[in-house]
C-alpha angles and dihedrals in degrees: 000000000000088000091055091048089053091048089048092054091047089056091056090055089050095049093047091052092048092051093048092051094043106140090213086074123062094204122192116218088256096052091045091053090048094053091044091054095041093053095046091047096051114020111051101028101090128075088274092217092143092057096041090049089068090060093043093048093046092051089050092050091052087058100223098321118146106255121220120238088249092054090050089048094053093046088051092048091053090046089054090048087061092046088051088054090047090053089054090052091048096047095049096036092055089054094048092047094044088233122177106200139027125183092352098307136082115285113263094251091052093060117106113274092008107084115129091353079087089075089065091045089052091055093045094055096069091042088060088053091062090049092051092049090052092047095054108023111029090104093050120100089229095052095108090047090056091048093050090047096052092044092050095046092047089051092048091049093051090048090051090053089050092052090048093050096045092047091051091052092052092042091063086067100037127011088192086083089072116093139153091256092054090048090051091048093052092046092048098050100031098044117003103066099048099031103043111006101044097059091050092044091052091053091047093052092046089052091053098255126146110234091213087068092059104054091129090055089055090052092052094048091051089053091050089054092056089061092045088054091051088055090050092050090052091053093046090054103034108011125116108247088217089063102033095041094226140071110242118234104168094118095048091045091051091236122181097243135163089255097056093043093051092041091055089048093052103035126100120228094272092050091047089054088050091053092047089053097047111025117098096024124123092216107117090218091057090047091051092050091052092051091047090054090049088057093047092050090042093218092192090051096223145028093244092066093047092051091048090051090050095049095048099046117145120194119229 
């Protein structure tokens, strides 16, 4: 697998070089340096499990067949298209959430001379995905299927972000708006489709499968993402920033998380009033009080679940 990881990283270098030399852009040296830096800072720095999943799934679908170098290249290219999309999500999400750190370093928009230029960078990233798809797949019979898939997943992800932001705004006024069904909807649209479903769907398309024949697979993958999001919520609230690479702000940002939904479900009237008074405030004392109530209510019900969450954490 280490050889495949190495090959995967080599394909990133190839794609970046091709984009930087794209004749459609008459880059100045300054703009080329900016793009080079922006890509390296945001695209390959995560765990890359989304991109590598395309390769893993494709290998599994081929049932032990020896893949050609070209097949491996194409699977890697699709994997990087997903990582490019992930970078877009990260860059824009950090701005909207007013985050400070990501993967142990300052968020891209917080770097000197970047600021809100990062918005344009965030828009540029998915545009590059379409150029990469055209470069490598326009002669393939499934090219339009890939385009439709990426367009649909990008739309679903943006809608998920909208639901999250709107819910947060309303939640500042009334936490009663928060429910398990709302939490599931946000996780499904904001994370499930691009993080878990998209890599599998790309591999299926490459293997010649019709996605309409795999609806049940899609449902299972969405359910898996709900659990992934619960893990992420745990790390945001109780994780060590030195380990997770980011400082959690879900409580301050009044996010609809697993913890607040379960706390509201388990709390008595006095505790609910306490949550309404302290949740969604940037005051460290209020944040500490909310976390303390989470512990009192034991929102994960038992220590075993918490330890499992900690040991299976996956960084965004």
